[in-house]
N, C-alpha and C positions, 0 to 999 in steps of 0.2 A: 553466665555459660549457656553453652550450643550444645547442638548434639556434634560435634566434630571436633568439639574442645580433646578431648584425649584420642585424639587420632593422630597416628604420626604425619607431620604436613607435607611427606612427599607420596602424590596419588598414582596409581597407576594409570595411566591412560591407554586404550588398547585398539586403538584405530591404525597402528605406526609399525603392524610386523612386517617382515619380509618373507611373505608367503605370495608363492608363486601359484598354485592350484591345490584342487586335494589330491595330487598324488604327490605332491612337495613335502614326503615324510621326515626329509632331512631339516627344513626348513619349520612344522608344526613343532617339532623336537625342539629346536631351539629355540625358538618364542616363549613353548613352555615352560625350559628353564631356566629363563631371564624373568617369567614371570615369578617363578619361584623363588628366586634369588632374591627380584624384592619383596618377596613377602617372608621369606627367612632375614631382609634385614629388618622388617617393622614395617614397609611400607602394606600398610595393611586397606587400604580404600583402593577399590578395583573398581575404575568406570567402568562398564561392558556395553555391549550393544548387539543385536543379532547381524546386522549389515559393515560393523566393524572389521578392517583388515580381510574387505573383499565377502567379508562372513563370516571369518575362524576364526574370529575373537574368541565365543563360546567355546568352541575345539578346542582351542589353544591351553584355556583357563582351566577348562576340565582336565584336561593333561597335566596340567599342572598342580591344582588341587590334590592330585593324586600325588604328586614328590614330595610333599611337603604335610605335619601340622599346623604350620604358624597359623596363627589370628589372621582371620580374610575378612574384613566389611564390602560384603560385595554389592554394589548399585545394578539396578535388573531396570528397565526403561522399556515405558507402556508411551506410547505415541497418538495425538489424534485424530494424524491422519489413516491410521489403520484400528484403532483402540476405541471406537468410537463409544458405543455403553460397557455400564459396569460389568456386563457380565462378558464382552472378549474381552476387559482387560484383566478378568480374574484367569482366562482364559491365555492369554498371551504372559501372565505370570507362569503360572504349570508349562509350558514351551519352554519357557526361558531356562528355567529352575531343570527341565531334560535333557537343555544341552549343557549346560553346565556341570552336569548331575550334581546338584544341591538339591535339598528340602526351604529353608529357609535365604534368605537375602534381611543383610542390615537396610539397605535403604531401598523402599521406590520409587523412581524419578520419573514424574511429566516430562516428558524430555521434548525440548527445544519449541516451548508456549511462543506463539510467531509475534502474540499480540494482543491487549485487553480483551479486544474482540473473542476471539481464540480462548480465554481464561475464561470466561462467562460461556460460553460454551462447555470448555470445562466443566465445570463446576452444577450444572444444569442436573438435574434430576435424573437418576438412570442412568445418568453420563459417567467419562473417566473419571474423575475424580471420586464418586460415588463405589466405583471396584476397586478405587484403591484405600480406599476407606473398611472394606471386607474382607481385602487382602492382609490388614493391617489388625481386623479382629479376630481373622481366623489363624492370628500368628505366622502366616507365611512373612510379612515383612514386620519390621520395627516400626522405622520412619519414614515419612512419604516427602517428600521433597519433588526442585522442579529445576530445567536448566531452561536459559532462554536467553533467545538474539533481538528483543523487543527492543523499544526505544526504551532509553534509559528512565526517563517520567514513569513508562507503564510499568518496566521493570518494580520500580518503587511502590507501584500501587496493588503490584501481586504480591510482595513482598509485604505489605503492610495491609494488605486483605487476612493474615491468620492463618491460610489455611494448609500456610506451607511451613515446614522444621526446619530444613537447608534446600538450601539450591545452587544452581552452579552456573558462572557468568564467565563471560569471555573479561579477562583482565590482566594486560601485561602492562608495563611500561611507555607503551603507543598508543595507550586508550585510558589512561591513567583519569586527566582532567578530564573527562568525558564520563567513568564509572561513578565518579568520586560522591557523587549525589546517591547512589543505588548503594554504594558503601556504607551511610550514614543512615540510609532508613535500614538495613540488617542492625547493624549495632545500635540502631531504639529500639528495636524490634527484638532482639536476640534469635535471630534468624542466622546460621552458622552459612560460610559462603567458602566453599572450590571453585576455585579460579583455572578453567580450561586456557588452555593458548596461551600459556602463561609466559612463554616465550615466542609471539605475536605469529603463532602458527609457523615460525620454523621462519621468519624473517633475521632475527636475533641471531640463530648460530649462524645463520650464514656472512651476515656481515657485522663479527662482530667489532674486528678494529675500527666499522664506523661508528657500533653504539658505545664506544673504550670507554666514554663518560659517566656509564654506568657502574663502573667499578670504584668501588669506597677501596679505603686501607683494609688490608685481607682479603677479598677477593681475589681467588689466584682464577679467575674470567669473565669472560662476559656474561656468558648463560647463568654461569653459578650470582651471579650479583645480581643480573633479571631476578630468579628465582628468588633469591632472597630482597630484593626488592616487593615482588610481591607478595609476601608474605610478613614482611614489616607491616603493612596495614593491619590493624586489630580485630578489624573486619573479616577478614580471611584464615581460614585454621587450614588448608589444604591448596597447593600447586598440583596440576593435575598435568602429568607428563609423559610422553606416545615417548616408549625407549626402543631402541631397534637392537641394540647391545651390550654387553655388562659394561663398556668403556663409558657411554652415555650414562648407565646405570649409576657408576659409582661415580661420575663427576655432577650429576645432580643428586646424589644420596649426599655429598662435601658440603652442599650446601647449604645442609640442617647438621650436619653431624662436626666440620671440624668449626674452628673460630674464625676469627676475622669479625663478630657481630658489630655492629655501629649504632648506633640511636636511630629508630627507625625516623625521625623525625629529618637527621642529619640527611640521611639516605635522600629523601624524599625532596628535599631541597634542593640536593644535588642534582638527581637525575632532573627536575623540573629548570635548572639552571643550563644544565647541558642540552636540554631538547632547544631550548628558545635561543641560545648559540647556531642554530643549525641554521645556514642560508637558505630561505625559501622557505621555513618551515610556520606553518597556522600555529601560532600557540593558544584556540578556540578560546580569545577572551569576550567574543561576544559582540564587540564595538560594529561592529560592520552592517550590524542588523539594527531595525526592521528595514528589508530592502522593500523598493515600490514596485516590485516585481512580482514578491513572494517566492523569493529564494532561500532556503534554508542555507547562507552560504557560508557558515561554520562547518556544517558537516558534507560541504563539500572540498572545503578547503582543506579539512583536517583528513578526509578521506584522499585526496591529492599528495598529503602529506608520503604518503607510503609506495607512493612512486620517487621520492627520492630517494628510498634504501636499496643499496644492491641485494639482489633476491638471486638463486640458483634454480634449480629445475624444480617445477613442482604440479601437480596435477595431472603430471605424464606429459609436461608444455614446456620445449624451451627455447622457443622463439622471446627475443627480449619485450617485444612490443604485446606481446598477448601476455607474460608475464607481467607488465606494468601494470596492463589493465584489468588482471585478476587481481593481483594485488589493491589497487585502487576500488574496484566494485566489490569486491566481500567487503572492503571496509564498509562503504557507503549500506549495503546492504544487510550486513550481521551489526553492524552499531548504530545505525540510524533509521534500519528498516524504512530503507529509500530505495525504488525503482520506479525510475522518470518513466511515465505514460508515454512519451515518445523521445522522437533525436531532437527536438528543437528546442536549440537553449532561449530563454526567455529575457534574457540580461535586455535590460534597458538601455546600457552603455551609458549610463547618467553619469558613472564616478562616482557616487556619493559615500560608498562603501571605500574605496580606496582612500580616500578625506581623512576617513576614522580610524582606519588600520595600523593600530600600532607595530608593524613589521615593515608597513611601504610596500604593500604585496599587488603585482598588477593582478586584483584578483579577477577583473575582467577579461584576460588574455587568457589565465587558469579557466576561467567558466569553457569559454570559447575550446579551449584544447580538451579538456572533459567530455562533452557532449560531441566533439570529433571522436572519442574514442567510444560513447554512449552509441554510436552511429556501424562505427568499425564492429565494435564488438558484441552486436544488439543486443544490448542490455537497458530493452524500456518491453512494457508492456506491448506496446504497437506490436515491435516485433517480435516478440513470443506468438502474437496473435497471428499474423502474419505467416510465419515459421510453421505453426500448426497448419492453418489454412491450405496452405502450398504442398504438404504433404498427407496429411489425412481428412480434412476436411471437403464433403460433397463429389470425394472419389468414386462412388458408389461402390468404398470394399464392401464386404459382406462379416470376411472373420480377417482380423488383426492379428497379427501380434506383438510383443514389445517384449525386446531382450535388454538388459535384464529384469528382474523381477522386484528389486528392492524399492525402499523408502523414492528414492529419485524418480521411478519412473509412475509409483503412487501420487506426485506430485504433477506431475504432465499430465494425468489422468484427469487430478481436480482440476490444472488449469483448461485444459479444453471441454469440460464439461461447466468451467465457469464463460467460455467466450462463445460454446456452441451448444449446448446442453446436454444432453445422454447420449456419449457414442452410438450411431445408428446401427454400426457393425459390432460385431460379437469380437469379445476380448481377450487374450488368451498372452499369459506372461511366461517366461522363460528363463530359465537362469543355468551358470554351468556349475553353481555347488549344489554338493549333491541334500546336507544341510536343509536346501531350500523348498527342495522338491516337495509338492504335495501340502504345500504352506499356505493360506492365500493372503493376500496382499489386496488392499483397496475393494476386495469383496470377488477377486478372480484367481483361481489357482495356478501353482508356480508349478510349468513342466521342465522337464530335462529338454535341453536343445535338438536330441538326435529325434525328439516326436514331432519335427518342424514339419519337417515332409509328410507325415501321414495325419495334418489335422485338416486340411483341404483348405487351406492359410491364400489369401490373394496378397498379403503384404506383410514382411517384418520390417519394426520400425527399432532401431538402436537405439535406444535412450539413455546414454550414457556417457561421459565426458571424458573421465580417465583412460578408459580403455575399450574409445570408438574403435578405431583402428583395429585393431586386433578383436573384438567380437566382430566388427562387419567381416576379415578377410575369414575368421571361422564359419561364417554360416552362407558366403558368397556363395555358395557351388548351389545352393539352393535356387537360384534364379535361372539355371538352365531347368528347375519345374516350372518354371512359371511363373514363380516369387517374387515380388516387386523388394528388393532389401534397400530401406531407405535410413539415410543417415540423420537424427535430429539434431547434430552441428557442423557450425563448419568451423574452418581452419581458424578464423578468427573471433571466433566466442568464446564467451565465459561460462564458465558454468551459470546454471542456472539455479541450481539449491549449491551452497558453500557449506 
């Protein structure tokens, strides 16, 4: 038995609603009606965070809750990036409750634990986990859970610690082999699992013909087949799906309400065989290691698999090569926690890996291709350090703004401090979302953009990937006032936080 056993297997993801801005009343109402429809259909698990859907997920859910009395199991989030102490966790819970218009949540999720080292920091006395325990003791929440993109072996250790009753992991047909040990650990420990990105972050719906081998008898679409596959594993109780409209809701619901169910083992074997038959696909068998140069070859090769799949625009990008790099490096970072130190490929060209590869893949050439993308996409510790050095470090700035004021920006500040020490300039955060004004992120208050010209700033850096050009255009006029407007990202970059 787990804490998720009595919850409908389709969960409501809230990060993909189509809302333009705070004035998009029609978009807000349309998204709220969709959430209410999902609740009325029995989907009670709601995965919500203050930054989701441009920061409007909380407002959308608050409106939805007014439209229906259906059962809701809200999962609110706290994060080590901003909720460092026990007291700050309690403040965050109260703040999230206010946005959602609720006084109680079923689940508190310690959001996105990045590594075992970060988990240990969370568990320290007076730190985040202690705040979660206090929230439970006060009856604010019922269960303490976690989410993580750490390495599978580290997620397994987090599960086995006994600290959490449930967890959210990235699990789809695309990473099923990799996540097997995590699912096994959850079963052993009786920890419930919710699967985020069950459709491969949108890759499967955008390439349904390519992944048609996922479909078994009774599956009316590839999307249906993928959702059924995810919940076929006994360790997974909930599949979280981001939905934009009622048609997507209906399709996702059909995976769990219509017929077509076949034995889980048969479905898993069919999917495994289908992937093995794809040309150029790494099965993750691991025979290619150990590598004399210490390269984690299976991680790079399995991440390269994602470049084989057709994909549509995402992260507000449409350049095919940029999209391939995003797919590759998103998987490398999220599934394997790998960010190269620099752009240099350390392959010795010995060929030992290729002699042992069961798929006869030209691994050496693939590694060279990957590191060419590492260089072009600035996907390395060295590239990020150089970028921040060139934009902010040693420029003599006294007062610097960062826009927007969310967790992405908090990560940028964390990186800057790690590279160069505490900023020698005063930091101001800005955001267009009125719900964020006056809130504190990474120790800095978030201001309306209208205040940029009144705070004596030397520069404002646009620390956003999805809406980089849009934000830049909205504040570029301040350059006429002598304020430098900087862009963190360049055209061929991939996100620094996925």
